[in-house]
N, C-alpha and C positions, 0 to 999 in steps of 0.2 A: 361805215364807221370812219370816224375822223382819225387822222394820223399826223396832224400838224405837230411839230416839235415845239415845246414850251419849256421854260425855265422851271426848275423846282428847287427846293431847299437842299443844301449839301447834306448827306448823311455823314456818320462817324468815319466812313472810309473813302470820302471823296465825292465830287460832283457827278451825279449820275446823268446820262441821257434820258430824258422822259418824253413820251408821247402821250397824246390824250386819245383814249379808245372809248367808244360807246358800249356799255355793257348791256344795255337793253334798249327797246324802242319805246319812247314815252306814249306814242300813239296806242300801243298795245295796253299800256297800263291804264291810260285814260279811258279807253273803251270798256276795260273790265270794271273800272271804277263807276262809270256811268251806268253800265248794265245792272250792276249791284244795286245801285240806288234806285234804279227804276222798278226793280223787283220788289223794293221795300224791305230789302234784307239788311239794311245798314245797321239797325239795332242789334239784330241776332249776330251779325258777323262784323262788329265794330272794329275788332283787331285787324281783320283783313283790309277794311276800309283805311284804317290808320296806316297800314303797311303800303298800300297803293299811294296815299297822300305823302307818306315819307319818301317814297321812290320819286314822285314827281317833284317834291320840294328839294331833294338833293340833285336830281337831274341825272343823267346816264353816263355822264363822262368821268373816267377815272384814269390816274396815271399808270401807263405801262413803262416801267423803268428798267434800265440795264446799265451797268458800269460803263464808264466812258472810255475805258481801256481795260485790258487784262489786268487785273488789280494784283498788288504785291501781297501774296497770300503766305509769305514766310511765317508770319506770327501764328496763323491758323495751323500751319502744318507742325509748329512746334506745340501749340496748346492741345492739338487733336492728333497726336502721331499715330495712332491706330486707325484713323480715318484718311490715310494717304491716298488710297486708290479712289475713295469717293471724291476728295479734293481735286485729284487729277481729272476725273471725269467732269466736274464743275468748271474747271479751267478750260477744258476743251470746248464746252458749250459756250461759254463766255466769248472765247477767241473767234468762234463761228459767227457771233452776232456783231462783231466789230466792224467798223468802217462800211456798214450797210444799213439799209432802211429796215431789215429785218428785226422782229422782236426777239428777245431772249427766249429760246425754246429749250428746256431741260427735260430729257426723258424721266418719267416717273422713276423714283428711287426706292428700293426696299433696303432697309438697313437691318441686316439678320445677326443677331447676337444676343448674348445673356444679358439679364438685367443689370443695369447700373454702369455699363460701359461708356455711357455718354451720348447716346443716340438723340435724345431730345436736345440736349445742349448743342450737339452739332447743328440741328435744324435751326435752333436760335441764331448761332453764329452765321449760318448761311443766309438767313434773312437780313442780318446786319449788313453782311457782305454785299448783297445784291440791292440794298437800300429799300427793301419793302417790309412788310410786316409778316408776322406768324400767327397762325391759328390752330390750337391744338385740339384734335377730336379724339378723346380717349374711347377706344372701342370696347374695352373691358368692362366699362360701366354701362353699356348699353342694354335696354331691356325691349327695344323696338327698333325697327328698321328706318326710322325717320331722322335720326340724328344727322345724317348726310343730306337727305333729300326733303327733308320737312314732312309734316303730317297734315292730311287732309283738312280744310278749313271747316268741314262738317263735324269734326270731332270737337268734343270739349277740351278746352285748354291747348288746342292746336297752335303751332307756330312754324316759322320757317326753319330750314336746316341750317347746318353751320356753313355750308358752301355759299348759300344765298346771303347769310348775314355777313360773312367776310367780304364778299364783293359789294353789296348794296350798302352796308353800313361803313365800310372801309373806304379808304382813299386810293386803293390800287387796284387795278385789272389783273395784277400778276402777284398776289400774296403767296407766301408759303404756307401750304395747309398740311399739317403733320397728322396722319391717321395713325394714331398710337396704338400698338399692341393689336395689329390687325388680325393676328391669329387667334385672338380671344373674343372676336365677336360672337355674341350670345347666339347658340343655336336654337334657344328657346324664343326668339323673337317672332312675332306674328308675321312680319315680313322679313326678306333677305336683307341684313344689315349692310352687306356689301353690294347689293344689287345697283345701287346708283354709280358705283365705280366703273362698271362695265362701259358706261357711256362717257363718264368724267375722265377717264384716263385716256380717251382717244380724242385728240384735237378736233377732229371733223364733227363728231356728235356732241363734243362738250361746247361747241359754239352756240347751240340752241338747248342747253340744259333747262329742263323745267322742274322748278321746285314744286312739290306736291300741295303746298300751302299757298303760295302766290299764284301758281298756274300761268305765269308769264315767262317766255324764254329769256334766259340770261346768257351772256357770253362767259363760259368758265374755261375757255381754251387757252388762256394765258397763265392759269394757276400752276404754280411750281409744286409737285406732289412729292412729299416724303412719307413713306410708310415705315413702321417699325415692327419687329416680330422677334420672337424666341424660337419658333419652330415653323418653317416654311411648309411643313406637311398639312398644316391646318388651312392653307390658303388655297382657294380654288385655282386650278391650272389656268383658265382663261385671264385671271387677274394677274397671276404670276408672270404670265407671258408678256404683260403689258409694261414690266418694269425691268430696270437695271438691277440686278441683285448684287448687293456687297456683303460679305461676311466680315463682321467687325470683331476681331478678336480683342480679349483683355490686353491692356497695354503690358509690355514687358516691364520687368523691375526698374530699368533705367528710365524708361518712358513714364512710369507712374511717378518716379521721383521728379521728373521734369514737370509734369502736370501739376504735382503737390507744390513744387516751388514757385511756379508761374501764378498758381491760385493765391499762395501766401502774398506774393507781391501785389497782385490785383486787389486783395481784400485790404492790404495796408494802405495802398494808394487811393483807395475809395472812401476812406473814412478819416476823419479828422484825428481820432485816436490812433491812427496808424503811425503818426509821428513820434509816439511814445515807445515805439518798438524798433528793434534793430533791423537793419536793411535786409538781412538774409536769415532764414531759418537754419538751425543747426542740422548736421547730417543725421543725428540720432532721431529728430523729429521727422525728417524726410523718411527715414527707413520704415517708421511706424505708418505714416500716412500712405506710403506705397503699397501696404497691405489692403488698403481700403479701395472700394469702388471709387471711381471718380466723382459720382454724384453724392458720395458720403463724405468727400474730403472737406467741402465747404463748411457743413455743419460741425464736423470735427475741429476744423481751425477756428470757427467762431467760438466754441466751447473753450478751446485751448487759450485763445487770447483773453476771454473773460477770466479763466482761472489764473493766468499770469499777472493780470492787472489786480485781482484780489490779493495776491501775494507780493504786489509792489515790484515785479520783475519787469525788465524791458525785453525779455527774450522768453521763448517757449521752451518747456522741457517735455519729453515724452509722457511724464505723468500728468500734464495738463491736458492730454487728449483723452477723450472719453473711451471707456470700454463699451463693446457692444452690448453687454448685458443680455446676449441673445445666444441661443444654441445654433443658429444659423450661422454657417461658415462664411468667412469673408471671401470676397472675390480674389482668387489667385491671379498672379501675373505669370506671364510666360518667361520662360528661361532664355 
């Protein structure tokens, strides 16, 4: 595999160090394509032929990126105060990769906590920090075991899995892949939905991961794995043992107020209409927002901004925020 350093485009958080890494062997793909055509199966397996042709067209090289130094993560600690332990772990991994030719290696992470505490948002922020991309794999919606590993090309409607797509169609050898709600993988699946993770979470075996659709080894050893769950008891022990487990508690009241304030500032700065509103939200508005789960705060703020504009005001009132309209309790905060 090639490891030559190459320049790349600077992401939002600074210029990364990028190396080129081969994620598959083009000869393997070419041989599979030629064999398929020689057998006269091109029409029956047109999608598979197109997949091979796409792989050869794009080539095997992808960027493997890492921060050029230990990044300033103060803003993330402020935005994600209940993820402090996870951020500390990421900082350690980044520090180990500095001043060396080693790629960034992050031990797979399990974020364990109630819905709405910001687990998926954390993964998005991590991908931005590391100057790579994020792919979300929602396990709760699975009806078969092929979402990660692909389905056999012999089946009608067969297609590659999410890992293959993230690497072959993406630009990076080390994307962040989020296996969301891993504890809710369907027990009714014909195949084990988590079966592929036994090899994918081990760098040695992930180097030659074979998607069931493409049947060509690809290097998935650089993938940064984030899994989320509400209950670790539903996760097989061999998979649990391959991950660093972090329990994510709901934010405290003060932390929730800080999250709400920062979200107000970001929304205001991200839109031209933001100039029509005051610089800071009122304490009474923050008190109401602090009772919401972090993922609900953005929706509530957008509704409140709209209500305030309809009323011709440049500031938000608690009454502008939507009521839940549901019997479900709001996420509590810690004392």
